[in-house]
C-alpha positions as CSV (number, residue, x, y, z in Angstrom):
1,X,195.0,-11.6,21.5
2,X,191.2,-11.4,21.6
3,X,191.1,-11.5,17.8
4,X,193.0,-14.7,17.5
5,X,190.9,-17.9,17.3
6,X,191.0,-20.0,20.5
7,X,192.8,-22.9,18.8
8,X,195.7,-20.6,17.9
9,X,196.1,-19.0,21.3
10,X,198.2,-21.8,22.6
11,X,200.9,-20.8,20.0
12,X,201.3,-17.3,21.4
13,X,203.5,-18.3,24.2
14,X,205.4,-21.4,23.0
15,X,207.7,-23.1,25.4
16,X,211.4,-22.5,24.9
17,X,212.0,-26.2,24.1
18,X,209.7,-26.1,21.0
19,X,212.0,-25.4,18.1
20,X,209.3,-25.2,15.4
21,X,206.0,-26.5,14.2
22,X,204.9,-28.9,11.4
23,X,201.6,-28.7,9.6
24,X,199.9,-30.5,6.8
25,X,199.2,-27.6,4.4
26,X,200.5,-24.2,3.3
27,X,197.2,-22.7,4.4
28,X,197.8,-23.9,8.0
29,X,201.3,-22.5,7.9
30,X,200.1,-19.1,6.8
31,X,197.5,-19.1,9.6
32,X,200.4,-19.6,12.1
33,X,202.6,-17.0,10.5
34,X,199.7,-14.5,10.4
35,X,199.3,-15.1,14.1
36,X,202.8,-13.6,14.6
37,X,204.4,-16.9,15.2
38,X,208.2,-16.4,15.0
39,X,209.3,-20.1,15.1
40,X,209.9,-22.0,11.9
41,X,206.9,-23.8,10.3
42,X,207.4,-26.9,8.1
43,X,204.7,-28.1,5.7
44,X,204.7,-31.9,5.5
45,X,202.2,-32.0,2.7
46,X,202.8,-31.1,-0.9
47,X,203.4,-27.5,-1.9
48,X,202.9,-27.1,-5.6
49,X,205.2,-24.9,-7.7
50,X,202.5,-22.2,-8.2
51,X,202.4,-21.9,-4.3
52,X,206.2,-21.5,-3.9
53,X,206.1,-17.7,-4.1
54,X,203.6,-17.5,-1.2
55,X,205.7,-20.0,0.7
56,X,208.9,-18.0,0.2
57,X,207.3,-14.7,1.1
58,X,206.0,-16.1,4.3
59,X,209.2,-17.9,5.3
60,X,207.6,-21.3,5.4
61,X,209.7,-24.4,5.0
62,X,208.7,-27.3,2.8
63,X,209.5,-30.9,2.3
64,X,211.2,-31.9,-0.9
65,X,210.4,-35.2,-2.7
66,X,213.0,-35.3,-5.4
67,X,216.4,-33.9,-6.4
68,X,214.7,-32.1,-9.3
69,X,212.2,-30.5,-6.9
70,X,215.1,-29.4,-4.7
71,X,216.9,-27.7,-7.6
72,X,213.7,-25.9,-8.8
73,X,213.0,-24.7,-5.2
74,X,216.5,-23.3,-4.9
75,X,216.0,-21.4,-8.2
76,X,212.7,-20.0,-6.8
77,X,214.4,-18.9,-3.6
78,X,217.2,-17.2,-5.5
79,X,214.7,-15.4,-7.7
80,X,213.5,-13.8,-4.4
81,X,217.0,-12.8,-3.4
82,X,217.5,-15.6,-0.9
C-alpha cells in the first residue's frame, strides 16, 4: 500500500455499504481500477468511441447519451465477447 498515492488509500478498504464509485473521466476510472478496486466504477463524463476498447478491457461503466450510442456500445462489447 506504500506505493499507492495518499488520495487513493481511502479506497483500499471501502465500507460494505458503498456499492460503487462515480468519476468524471476514464483516466480517473483507470486509476481506481489500477489500485485494485473491485467495486464498479461509472464514468459520468463523455467517453469517446476511440476510448471504448480501454473502457471495456478495464470493466468500467459509462453513461449513454442517446439510443444510437447505446447500440454502438453494445456492438463494441459484443466484439470483446461480452
